[in-house]
N, C-alpha and C positions, 0 to 999 in steps of 0.2 A: 481519590489521589491519582495524579497523572501517571500514565504508563510511560510516556515519552516526554522528556524535557528538552526544549530547544536550547542548543548551546551555540555560542558565537562561532565556534569552529565549524559548524554546519553551513555557514554562509558561503554562497558561491560568489558574492559581490556583484550579482546581477539582481537588482532590486525586485523585479517582477517574479523571477524564479524563486528567490528566497521567500517572498510573500506567499507564493503558491505552495512551497514546501511547508511553511508554517501552517497553512490552512490544512494540509494533510495531517500534520501532527495534532492539530486541534480536533479534527474529525476522529482520529484514533482515540484521543483522550475522552471525547464526548461519548463514544461507544463504550469505552472502558468504564467510565463513571456510571453509565446507565446499567451496564452489566453488574457492577458492584451493588447497585441499588435495586436490582431485580426488575428493571424496566427496559431491558435491552430489546426484547421482542417488539416492543411498541415503537421503537425508533429505527430498527434495523433496515427495513425496506427503504425508508426515507434516506437513511445514511448511504445505502448502496446507490440510490439515485443521485445523491450529492456527489458521491465518488465518480459516477459516470460523467457528470458535468465537469468535475475537477479534471478527470483524465482527458476529456476532449479538449478542454481549454489549455491545460498545462502541456500536454504532449504536443499539440500543434505549435505552441510557443517554442518548446525545446527543439522540435524538429526543424523549425524555421531557423533557429540559431545554429543548429548543426550544419545546415546547408550553407548559410551565410558565412560561417567561419571555418568550414571544411573540417568539422570534427572527425578525427580519425576512427573513432569507435562507434560511429553512427549506426552501422548495421546491427551490431550487437545490442545497442541501446534500443533501437526500434523493435527488436524481437522482445525485449523486456516490456515495452509498451504494449505490444500485442498480447503478451502473456497476462498483463494486468487487466486488460479489457476482457480477455477470455474468462478470467476468474470472476470478474464482476457479473458476467452473464451466468456463469455457473452458480454463484451465490444467489442471484435473483431467482433462478429456476428452483434451487433448493428451498428457498424461503417460500415460494408459491406452492411447492409440494409439501410444505409443512414440516420440513426437517427440524428436529429439535437440536439444541446445542450448537446451532449455526454460528452464533456470536463468537464462540471460542475460536472456530475456524477462521472467521473473518479477522478477528484480532491477531491470530497467529500469522495469517497471510500479510496483513498490513504492517505488523511489526517487522516481519522478515523483509518486506519490501523496503521499509524505511532503512533498515540496517544494511541490506545488501545492494539496494539500487541507489538510494539517495545519498546515504552517508558513507557507505563503503568503509574505507580505512580511516576516515575521519572520525569514526565513532569512538567516543570515550566510554570506558566501562562505567564511569561514574554517572554519565548522563542518561543511561538507559537502565531501567530497573531489572531485577533478576528474572521476571517472567520471560523476557526476550531470550535470555540464555537458555531457559528450559524449553522454549518454543523452537529453537534453532534446528535441532535434529528433525523434529516433526515437520517443520516447514519445508525442509529440503525434500522429504518424502512427498509431502503434499504438492510441492512444485513439480516434481517429476511426474506424479500421477496426473495433475492438471494439464501439463504439457502433452502427455500422451493422449489424453481425451481430446484436446484441441486439435492435435494432428489427425485424429480419426475423423473429426467433424469436417475437415477440409477436403 
């Protein structure tokens, strides 16, 4: 069963951006389905790699649009992009170190990312299942910890 359902209200009306956002929803649902089937560990590293490709492509496109159109919140948005990429590196390191239950953390992070970065106030409580509500508080703590680690690495 899907964790995230795409809703028309999520559309930005920029076709390429909407396609890329839908791709992220599909990746989250793919991992969620694998987790439910007990096969998540088998696809997790490949999914993290797909997310890296997604991030490079999508963020470059968004950042180009920000510059072209003078997006006023570009700096804040770029920090979010950096945070996403830092988390992917962290997840990859944790996977290679053999961390167990990593899928839960990845799903928490991606769910939070979709809610707070992509869909923000456009989120309908009907469109996103109860797991996201339970994840929200943990995600905030996770985000703060990851940001602190990223700052220490720089």
